[in-house]
PDB file with SEQRES, HELIX, SHEET and CRYST1 records, atoms N, CA, C and O in Angstrom:
SEQRES   1 A   68  MET ILE LEU LYS ILE VAL HIS VAL GLY VAL GLN THR PRO          
SEQRES   2 A   68  ASN CYS VAL ARG GLN THR VAL PHE ASP ALA VAL ALA LEU          
SEQRES   3 A   68  ASP TYR GLN PRO VAL THR VAL ILE VAL ASP ALA THR ALA          
SEQRES   4 A   68  ALA ALA THR PRO ASP ILE HIS ASP GLY THR TYR SER LEU          
SEQRES   5 A   68  ILE ALA CYS ASN TRP PHE TYR LEU LEU LEU ILE PHE TYR          
SEQRES   6 A   68  ALA PHE GLU                                                  
HELIX    1 AA1 THR A   12  VAL A   16  3                                   5    
HELIX    2 AA2 ARG A   17  ALA A   25  1                                   9    
HELIX    3 AA3 PRO A   43  TRP A   57  1                                  15    
SHEET    1 AA1 3 ILE A   5  VAL A  10  0                                        
SHEET    2 AA1 3 VAL A  31  ALA A  39  1                                        
SHEET    3 AA1 3 LEU A  61  PHE A  64  1                                        
CRYST1    1.000    1.000    1.000  90.00  90.00  90.00 P 1           1          
ATOM      1  N   MET A   1     164.454  76.550  72.768  1.00  0.00           N  
ATOM      2  CA  MET A   1     164.300  77.968  72.638  1.00  0.00           C  
ATOM      3  C   MET A   1     163.731  78.498  73.909  1.00  0.00           C  
ATOM      4  O   MET A   1     162.740  77.977  74.421  1.00  0.00           O  
ATOM      5  N   ILE A   2     164.354  79.545  74.436  1.00  0.00           N  
ATOM      6  CA  ILE A   2     163.940  80.185  75.686  1.00  0.00           C  
ATOM      7  C   ILE A   2     162.955  81.345  75.310  1.00  0.00           C  
ATOM      8  O   ILE A   2     163.254  82.263  74.546  1.00  0.00           O  
ATOM      9  N   LEU A   3     161.733  81.195  75.941  1.00  0.00           N  
ATOM     10  CA  LEU A   3     160.649  82.168  75.654  1.00  0.00           C  
ATOM     11  C   LEU A   3     160.518  83.219  76.736  1.00  0.00           C  
ATOM     12  O   LEU A   3     160.119  84.340  76.420  1.00  0.00           O  
ATOM     13  N   LYS A   4     160.812  82.947  77.931  1.00  0.00           N  
ATOM     14  CA  LYS A   4     160.697  83.853  79.112  1.00  0.00           C  
ATOM     15  C   LYS A   4     161.836  83.549  80.103  1.00  0.00           C  
ATOM     16  O   LYS A   4     162.322  82.428  80.251  1.00  0.00           O  
ATOM     17  N   ILE A   5     162.214  84.660  80.770  1.00  0.00           N  
ATOM     18  CA  ILE A   5     163.070  84.619  81.802  1.00  0.00           C  
ATOM     19  C   ILE A   5     162.403  85.152  83.117  1.00  0.00           C  
ATOM     20  O   ILE A   5     161.965  86.301  83.162  1.00  0.00           O  
ATOM     21  N   VAL A   6     162.336  84.332  84.147  1.00  0.00           N  
ATOM     22  CA  VAL A   6     161.791  84.763  85.447  1.00  0.00           C  
ATOM     23  C   VAL A   6     162.968  84.708  86.419  1.00  0.00           C  
ATOM     24  O   VAL A   6     163.613  83.672  86.578  1.00  0.00           O  
ATOM     25  N   HIS A   7     163.234  85.838  87.064  1.00  0.00           N  
ATOM     26  CA  HIS A   7     164.505  85.882  87.806  1.00  0.00           C  
ATOM     27  C   HIS A   7     164.224  86.178  89.312  1.00  0.00           C  
ATOM     28  O   HIS A   7     163.382  87.005  89.662  1.00  0.00           O  
ATOM     29  N   VAL A   8     164.959  85.471  90.156  1.00  0.00           N  
ATOM     30  CA  VAL A   8     164.899  85.648  91.633  1.00  0.00           C  
ATOM     31  C   VAL A   8     166.345  85.484  92.076  1.00  0.00           C  
ATOM     32  O   VAL A   8     167.168  84.939  91.341  1.00  0.00           O  
ATOM     33  N   GLY A   9     166.648  85.953  93.268  1.00  0.00           N  
ATOM     34  CA  GLY A   9     168.007  85.818  93.760  1.00  0.00           C  
ATOM     35  C   GLY A   9     168.363  86.815  94.813  1.00  0.00           C  
ATOM     36  O   GLY A   9     167.558  87.670  95.181  1.00  0.00           O  
ATOM     37  N   VAL A  10     169.589  86.704  95.306  1.00  0.00           N  
ATOM     38  CA  VAL A  10     170.103  87.644  96.307  1.00  0.00           C  
ATOM     39  C   VAL A  10     171.113  88.593  95.690  1.00  0.00           C  
ATOM     40  O   VAL A  10     171.536  88.478  94.540  1.00  0.00           O  
ATOM     41  N   GLN A  11     171.452  89.510  96.521  1.00  0.00           N  
ATOM     42  CA  GLN A  11     172.417  90.583  96.103  1.00  0.00           C  
ATOM     43  C   GLN A  11     171.785  91.355  94.882  1.00  0.00           C  
ATOM     44  O   GLN A  11     172.333  91.383  93.780  1.00  0.00           O  
ATOM     45  N   THR A  12     170.643  91.951  95.152  1.00  0.00           N  
ATOM     46  CA  THR A  12     169.964  92.750  94.079  1.00  0.00           C  
ATOM     47  C   THR A  12     170.845  93.699  93.283  1.00  0.00           C  
ATOM     48  O   THR A  12     170.729  93.753  92.058  1.00  0.00           O  
ATOM     49  N   PRO A  13     171.728  94.454  93.947  1.00  0.00           N  
ATOM     50  CA  PRO A  13     172.484  95.446  93.193  1.00  0.00           C  
ATOM     51  C   PRO A  13     173.701  94.768  92.384  1.00  0.00           C  
ATOM     52  O   PRO A  13     174.410  95.428  91.624  1.00  0.00           O  
ATOM     53  N   ASN A  14     173.867  93.480  92.601  1.00  0.00           N  
ATOM     54  CA  ASN A  14     175.016  92.869  91.862  1.00  0.00           C  
ATOM     55  C   ASN A  14     174.423  91.774  90.932  1.00  0.00           C  
ATOM     56  O   ASN A  14     174.169  92.008  89.751  1.00  0.00           O  
ATOM     57  N   CYS A  15     174.219  90.594  91.509  1.00  0.00           N  
ATOM     58  CA  CYS A  15     173.731  89.516  90.679  1.00  0.00           C  
ATOM     59  C   CYS A  15     172.491  89.646  89.978  1.00  0.00           C  
ATOM     60  O   CYS A  15     172.389  89.342  88.789  1.00  0.00           O  
ATOM     61  N   VAL A  16     171.502  90.105  90.697  1.00  0.00           N  
ATOM     62  CA  VAL A  16     170.115  90.273  90.114  1.00  0.00           C  
ATOM     63  C   VAL A  16     170.186  91.329  88.932  1.00  0.00           C  
ATOM     64  O   VAL A  16     169.757  91.089  87.804  1.00  0.00           O  
ATOM     65  N   ARG A  17     170.772  92.522  89.312  1.00  0.00           N  
ATOM     66  CA  ARG A  17     170.822  93.601  88.320  1.00  0.00           C  
ATOM     67  C   ARG A  17     171.563  93.128  87.064  1.00  0.00           C  
ATOM     68  O   ARG A  17     171.061  93.307  85.954  1.00  0.00           O  
ATOM     69  N   GLN A  18     172.756  92.525  87.223  1.00  0.00           N  
ATOM     70  CA  GLN A  18     173.558  92.203  86.115  1.00  0.00           C  
ATOM     71  C   GLN A  18     172.853  91.086  85.231  1.00  0.00           C  
ATOM     72  O   GLN A  18     172.924  91.129  84.002  1.00  0.00           O  
ATOM     73  N   THR A  19     172.212  90.145  85.865  1.00  0.00           N  
ATOM     74  CA  THR A  19     171.441  89.103  85.140  1.00  0.00           C  
ATOM     75  C   THR A  19     170.346  89.787  84.287  1.00  0.00           C  
ATOM     76  O   THR A  19     170.154  89.437  83.122  1.00  0.00           O  
ATOM     77  N   VAL A  20     169.656  90.735  84.863  1.00  0.00           N  
ATOM     78  CA  VAL A  20     168.594  91.412  84.121  1.00  0.00           C  
ATOM     79  C   VAL A  20     169.235  92.175  82.949  1.00  0.00           C  
ATOM     80  O   VAL A  20     168.736  92.056  81.830  1.00  0.00           O  
ATOM     81  N   PHE A  21     170.257  92.911  83.136  1.00  0.00           N  
ATOM     82  CA  PHE A  21     170.945  93.657  82.153  1.00  0.00           C  
ATOM     83  C   PHE A  21     171.451  92.707  81.050  1.00  0.00           C  
ATOM     84  O   PHE A  21     171.287  93.004  79.866  1.00  0.00           O  
ATOM     85  N   ASP A  22     172.041  91.611  81.410  1.00  0.00           N  
ATOM     86  CA  ASP A  22     172.528  90.692  80.369  1.00  0.00           C  
ATOM     87  C   ASP A  22     171.324  90.018  79.517  1.00  0.00           C  
ATOM     88  O   ASP A  22     171.428  89.795  78.311  1.00  0.00           O  
ATOM     89  N   ALA A  23     170.246  89.741  80.232  1.00  0.00           N  
ATOM     90  CA  ALA A  23     169.083  89.192  79.581  1.00  0.00           C  
ATOM     91  C   ALA A  23     168.513  90.139  78.537  1.00  0.00           C  
ATOM     92  O   ALA A  23     168.147  89.730  77.435  1.00  0.00           O  
ATOM     93  N   VAL A  24     168.445  91.419  78.911  1.00  0.00           N  
ATOM     94  CA  VAL A  24     167.941  92.384  77.978  1.00  0.00           C  
ATOM     95  C   VAL A  24     168.890  92.627  76.872  1.00  0.00           C  
ATOM     96  O   VAL A  24     168.425  92.812  75.747  1.00  0.00           O  
ATOM     97  N   ALA A  25     170.205  92.647  77.069  1.00  0.00           N  
ATOM     98  CA  ALA A  25     171.194  92.810  76.088  1.00  0.00           C  
ATOM     99  C   ALA A  25     171.149  91.663  75.107  1.00  0.00           C  
ATOM    100  O   ALA A  25     171.463  91.849  73.931  1.00  0.00           O  
ATOM    101  N   LEU A  26     170.777  90.507  75.547  1.00  0.00           N  
ATOM    102  CA  LEU A  26     170.685  89.277  74.644  1.00  0.00           C  
ATOM    103  C   LEU A  26     169.336  89.151  74.064  1.00  0.00           C  
ATOM    104  O   LEU A  26     169.008  88.122  73.472  1.00  0.00           O  
ATOM    105  N   ASP A  27     168.495  90.211  74.216  1.00  0.00           N  
ATOM    106  CA  ASP A  27     167.167  90.253  73.539  1.00  0.00           C  
ATOM    107  C   ASP A  27     166.095  89.256  74.117  1.00  0.00           C  
ATOM    108  O   ASP A  27     165.152  88.880  73.420  1.00  0.00           O  
ATOM    109  N   TYR A  28     166.259  88.874  75.317  1.00  0.00           N  
ATOM    110  CA  TYR A  28     165.171  88.140  75.976  1.00  0.00           C  
ATOM    111  C   TYR A  28     164.165  89.093  76.442  1.00  0.00           C  
ATOM    112  O   TYR A  28     164.446  89.992  77.236  1.00  0.00           O  
ATOM    113  N   GLN A  29     162.901  88.893  75.920  1.00  0.00           N  
ATOM    114  CA  GLN A  29     161.849  89.862  76.281  1.00  0.00           C  
ATOM    115  C   GLN A  29     160.554  89.112  76.502  1.00  0.00           C  
ATOM    116  O   GLN A  29     160.225  88.248  75.689  1.00  0.00           O  
ATOM    117  N   PRO A  30     159.815  89.383  77.527  1.00  0.00           N  
ATOM    118  CA  PRO A  30     160.232  90.217  78.590  1.00  0.00           C  
ATOM    119  C   PRO A  30     160.999  89.483  79.654  1.00  0.00           C  
ATOM    120  O   PRO A  30     161.005  88.253  79.695  1.00  0.00           O  
ATOM    121  N   VAL A  31     161.675  90.270  80.553  1.00  0.00           N  
ATOM    122  CA  VAL A  31     162.347  89.664  81.682  1.00  0.00           C  
ATOM    123  C   VAL A  31     161.534  89.905  82.923  1.00  0.00           C  
ATOM    124  O   VAL A  31     161.222  91.056  83.225  1.00  0.00           O  
ATOM    125  N   THR A  32     161.197  88.937  83.613  1.00  0.00           N  
ATOM    126  CA  THR A  32     160.371  89.105  84.792  1.00  0.00           C  
ATOM    127  C   THR A  32     161.134  88.907  85.995  1.00  0.00           C  
ATOM    128  O   THR A  32     161.877  87.930  86.095  1.00  0.00           O  
ATOM    129  N   VAL A  33     161.002  89.827  86.997  1.00  0.00           N  
ATOM    130  CA  VAL A  33     161.671  89.811  88.265  1.00  0.00           C  
ATOM    131  C   VAL A  33     160.627  89.737  89.348  1.00  0.00           C  
ATOM    132  O   VAL A  33     159.739  90.589  89.391  1.00  0.00           O  
ATOM    133  N   ILE A  34     160.698  88.706  90.272  1.00  0.00           N  
ATOM    134  CA  ILE A  34     159.900  88.606  91.433  1.00  0.00           C  
ATOM    135  C   ILE A  34     160.602  89.298  92.588  1.00  0.00           C  
ATOM    136  O   ILE A  34     161.514  88.766  93.219  1.00  0.00           O  
ATOM    137  N   VAL A  35     160.132  90.503  92.829  1.00  0.00           N  
ATOM    138  CA  VAL A  35     160.812  91.410  93.762  1.00  0.00           C  
ATOM    139  C   VAL A  35     160.885  90.784  95.182  1.00  0.00           C  
ATOM    140  O   VAL A  35     161.923  90.884  95.838  1.00  0.00           O  
ATOM    141  N   ASP A  36     159.843  90.169  95.639  1.00  0.00           N  
ATOM    142  CA  ASP A  36     159.810  89.627  96.963  1.00  0.00           C  
ATOM    143  C   ASP A  36     160.646  88.381  97.081  1.00  0.00           C  
ATOM    144  O   ASP A  36     160.837  87.869  98.184  1.00  0.00           O  
ATOM    145  N   ALA A  37     161.145  87.885  95.985  1.00  0.00           N  
ATOM    146  CA  ALA A  37     162.137  86.746  96.005  1.00  0.00           C  
ATOM    147  C   ALA A  37     163.529  87.165  95.717  1.00  0.00           C  
ATOM    148  O   ALA A  37     164.354  86.359  95.288  1.00  0.00           O  
ATOM    149  N   THR A  38     163.804  88.394  95.942  1.00  0.00           N  
ATOM    150  CA  THR A  38     165.155  88.968  95.797  1.00  0.00           C  
ATOM    151  C   THR A  38     165.536  89.749  97.053  1.00  0.00           C  
ATOM    152  O   THR A  38     164.660  90.138  97.826  1.00  0.00           O  
ATOM    153  N   ALA A  39     166.790  89.975  97.257  1.00  0.00           N  
ATOM    154  CA  ALA A  39     167.199  90.681  98.508  1.00  0.00           C  
ATOM    155  C   ALA A  39     168.544  91.351  98.304  1.00  0.00           C  
ATOM    156  O   ALA A  39     169.358  90.987  97.455  1.00  0.00           O  
ATOM    157  N   ALA A  40     168.715  92.376  99.162  1.00  0.00           N  
ATOM    158  CA  ALA A  40     169.955  93.141  99.258  1.00  0.00           C  
ATOM    159  C   ALA A  40     170.297  93.361 100.686  1.00  0.00           C  
ATOM    160  O   ALA A  40     169.552  92.968 101.583  1.00  0.00           O  
ATOM    161  N   ALA A  41     171.438  93.999 100.913  1.00  0.00           N  
ATOM    162  CA  ALA A  41     171.891  94.224 102.316  1.00  0.00           C  
ATOM    163  C   ALA A  41     170.941  95.061 103.068  1.00  0.00           C  
ATOM    164  O   ALA A  41     170.734  94.816 104.257  1.00  0.00           O  
ATOM    165  N   THR A  42     170.306  96.100 102.420  1.00  0.00           N  
ATOM    166  CA  THR A  42     169.333  96.982 103.118  1.00  0.00           C  
ATOM    167  C   THR A  42     168.143  97.223 102.191  1.00  0.00           C  
ATOM    168  O   THR A  42     168.268  97.018 100.983  1.00  0.00           O  
ATOM    169  N   PRO A  43     167.023  97.640 102.702  1.00  0.00           N  
ATOM    170  CA  PRO A  43     165.893  97.921 101.859  1.00  0.00           C  
ATOM    171  C   PRO A  43     166.164  99.146 100.941  1.00  0.00           C  
ATOM    172  O   PRO A  43     165.625  99.180  99.835  1.00  0.00           O  
ATOM    173  N   ASP A  44     166.939 100.107 101.335  1.00  0.00           N  
ATOM    174  CA  ASP A  44     167.258 101.246 100.485  1.00  0.00           C  
ATOM    175  C   ASP A  44     168.098 100.792  99.253  1.00  0.00           C  
ATOM    176  O   ASP A  44     167.864 101.266  98.141  1.00  0.00           O  
ATOM    177  N   ILE A  45     169.032  99.912  99.451  1.00  0.00           N  
ATOM    178  CA  ILE A  45     169.802  99.462  98.295  1.00  0.00           C  
ATOM    179  C   ILE A  45     168.904  98.584  97.395  1.00  0.00           C  
ATOM    180  O   ILE A  45     168.997  98.675  96.171  1.00  0.00           O  
ATOM    181  N   HIS A  46     168.090  97.787  97.948  1.00  0.00           N  
ATOM    182  CA  HIS A  46     167.148  96.939  97.226  1.00  0.00           C  
ATOM    183  C   HIS A  46     166.189  97.730  96.326  1.00  0.00           C  
ATOM    184  O   HIS A  46     166.014  97.415  95.149  1.00  0.00           O  
ATOM    185  N   ASP A  47     165.569  98.770  96.917  1.00  0.00           N  
ATOM    186  CA  ASP A  47     164.612  99.627  96.251  1.00  0.00           C  
ATOM    187  C   ASP A  47     165.353 100.493  95.194  1.00  0.00           C  
ATOM    188  O   ASP A  47     164.857 100.698  94.086  1.00  0.00           O  
ATOM    189  N   GLY A  48     166.502 100.970  95.554  1.00  0.00           N  
ATOM    190  CA  GLY A  48     167.280 101.828  94.605  1.00  0.00           C  
ATOM    191  C   GLY A  48     167.652 101.078  93.372  1.00  0.00           C  
ATOM    192  O   GLY A  48     167.579 101.619  92.268  1.00  0.00           O  
ATOM    193  N   THR A  49     168.062  99.804  93.534  1.00  0.00           N  
ATOM    194  CA  THR A  49     168.446  99.020  92.392  1.00  0.00           C  
ATOM    195  C   THR A  49     167.280  98.861  91.485  1.00  0.00           C  
ATOM    196  O   THR A  49     167.442  98.994  90.272  1.00  0.00           O  
ATOM    197  N   TYR A  50     166.061  98.573  92.015  1.00  0.00           N  
ATOM    198  CA  TYR A  50     164.879  98.411  91.110  1.00  0.00           C  
ATOM    199  C   TYR A  50     164.551  99.673  90.424  1.00  0.00           C  
ATOM    200  O   TYR A  50     164.098  99.640  89.280  1.00  0.00           O  
ATOM    201  N   SER A  51     164.756 100.831  91.072  1.00  0.00           N  
ATOM    202  CA  SER A  51     164.480 102.145  90.423  1.00  0.00           C  
ATOM    203  C   SER A  51     165.483 102.268  89.208  1.00  0.00           C  
ATOM    204  O   SER A  51     165.082 102.722  88.136  1.00  0.00           O  
ATOM    205  N   LEU A  52     166.682 101.893  89.369  1.00  0.00           N  
ATOM    206  CA  LEU A  52     167.651 101.939  88.265  1.00  0.00           C  
ATOM    207  C   LEU A  52     167.306 101.059  87.136  1.00  0.00           C  
ATOM    208  O   LEU A  52     167.306 101.484  85.981  1.00  0.00           O  
ATOM    209  N   ILE A  53     167.003  99.811  87.449  1.00  0.00           N  
ATOM    210  CA  ILE A  53     166.564  98.908  86.425  1.00  0.00           C  
ATOM    211  C   ILE A  53     165.345  99.386  85.691  1.00  0.00           C  
ATOM    212  O   ILE A  53     165.321  99.388  84.460  1.00  0.00           O  
ATOM    213  N   ALA A  54     164.338  99.788  86.415  1.00  0.00           N  
ATOM    214  CA  ALA A  54     163.046 100.331  85.825  1.00  0.00           C  
ATOM    215  C   ALA A  54     163.286 101.461  84.921  1.00  0.00           C  
ATOM    216  O   ALA A  54     162.737 101.501  83.820  1.00  0.00           O  
ATOM    217  N   CYS A  55     164.053 102.352  85.316  1.00  0.00           N  
ATOM    218  CA  CYS A  55     164.390 103.642  84.545  1.00  0.00           C  
ATOM    219  C   CYS A  55     165.119 103.237  83.198  1.00  0.00           C  
ATOM    220  O   CYS A  55     164.944 103.935  82.199  1.00  0.00           O  
ATOM    221  N   ASN A  56     165.885 102.185  83.160  1.00  0.00           N  
ATOM    222  CA  ASN A  56     166.601 101.820  81.963  1.00  0.00           C  
ATOM    223  C   ASN A  56     165.771 100.909  80.998  1.00  0.00           C  
ATOM    224  O   ASN A  56     165.799 101.112  79.784  1.00  0.00           O  
ATOM    225  N   TRP A  57     165.053  99.930  81.539  1.00  0.00           N  
ATOM    226  CA  TRP A  57     164.376  98.985  80.789  1.00  0.00           C  
ATOM    227  C   TRP A  57     162.988  98.729  81.185  1.00  0.00           C  
ATOM    228  O   TRP A  57     162.548  97.585  81.292  1.00  0.00           O  
ATOM    229  N   PHE A  58     162.257  99.842  81.415  1.00  0.00           N  
ATOM    230  CA  PHE A  58     160.830  99.660  81.989  1.00  0.00           C  
ATOM    231  C   PHE A  58     159.948  98.972  80.972  1.00  0.00           C  
ATOM    232  O   PHE A  58     158.994  98.299  81.363  1.00  0.00           O  
ATOM    233  N   TYR A  59     160.220  99.107  79.685  1.00  0.00           N  
ATOM    234  CA  TYR A  59     159.397  98.576  78.661  1.00  0.00           C  
ATOM    235  C   TYR A  59     159.689  97.118  78.410  1.00  0.00           C  
ATOM    236  O   TYR A  59     158.901  96.462  77.728  1.00  0.00           O  
ATOM    237  N   LEU A  60     160.768  96.574  78.918  1.00  0.00           N  
ATOM    238  CA  LEU A  60     161.109  95.163  78.761  1.00  0.00           C  
ATOM    239  C   LEU A  60     161.041  94.352  80.077  1.00  0.00           C  
ATOM    240  O   LEU A  60     161.264  93.142  80.081  1.00  0.00           O  
ATOM    241  N   LEU A  61     160.735  95.030  81.165  1.00  0.00           N  
ATOM    242  CA  LEU A  61     160.803  94.394  82.491  1.00  0.00           C  
ATOM    243  C   LEU A  61     159.468  94.293  83.107  1.00  0.00           C  
ATOM    244  O   LEU A  61     158.724  95.272  83.173  1.00  0.00           O  
ATOM    245  N   LEU A  62     159.143  93.108  83.568  1.00  0.00           N  
ATOM    246  CA  LEU A  62     157.978  92.908  84.445  1.00  0.00           C  
ATOM    247  C   LEU A  62     158.391  92.669  85.837  1.00  0.00           C  
ATOM    248  O   LEU A  62     159.121  91.718  86.118  1.00  0.00           O  
ATOM    249  N   ILE A  63     157.926  93.546  86.769  1.00  0.00           N  
ATOM    250  CA  ILE A  63     158.316  93.415  88.210  1.00  0.00           C  
ATOM    251  C   ILE A  63     157.120  93.022  88.952  1.00  0.00           C  
ATOM    252  O   ILE A  63     156.122  93.740  88.894  1.00  0.00           O  
ATOM    253  N   PHE A  64     157.128  91.912  89.670  1.00  0.00           N  
ATOM    254  CA  PHE A  64     155.997  91.452  90.427  1.00  0.00           C  
ATOM    255  C   PHE A  64     156.364  91.415  91.862  1.00  0.00           C  
ATOM    256  O   PHE A  64     157.486  91.074  92.237  1.00  0.00           O  
ATOM    257  N   TYR A  65     155.357  91.788  92.704  1.00  0.00           N  
ATOM    258  CA  TYR A  65     155.451  91.632  94.112  1.00  0.00           C  
ATOM    259  C   TYR A  65     154.540  90.546  94.528  1.00  0.00           C  
ATOM    260  O   TYR A  65     153.340  90.603  94.260  1.00  0.00           O  
ATOM    261  N   ALA A  66     155.079  89.529  95.192  1.00  0.00           N  
ATOM    262  CA  ALA A  66     154.293  88.290  95.558  1.00  0.00           C  
ATOM    263  C   ALA A  66     153.227  88.612  96.621  1.00  0.00           C  
ATOM    264  O   ALA A  66     152.177  87.970  96.639  1.00  0.00           O  
ATOM    265  N   PHE A  67     153.466  89.561  97.476  1.00  0.00           N  
ATOM    266  CA  PHE A  67     152.654  89.727  98.646  1.00  0.00           C  
ATOM    267  C   PHE A  67     151.919  91.077  98.636  1.00  0.00           C  
ATOM    268  O   PHE A  67     151.859  91.700  99.696  1.00  0.00           O  
ATOM    269  N   GLU A  68     151.382  91.557  97.575  1.00  0.00           N  
ATOM    270  CA  GLU A  68     150.665  92.764  97.572  1.00  0.00           C  
ATOM    271  C   GLU A  68     149.171  92.541  97.309  1.00  0.00           C  
ATOM    272  O   GLU A  68     148.400  93.500  97.274  1.00  0.00           O  
TER     273      GLU A  68                                                      
END                                                                             
């Protein structure tokens, strides 16, 4: 039985976003994303993707920054 999902990866607007969306759709809660362990082509794309994710599933998503 899977109790938690902690996600890291590259291509934030593609792979990371879709994996988070799929995990939420499959009722895995909460989904944790380590932001400092993900990446996109530019900082604007990276930040924009997290804004989109947070707006849709802010109550199911835990976003952590490793270096704050």
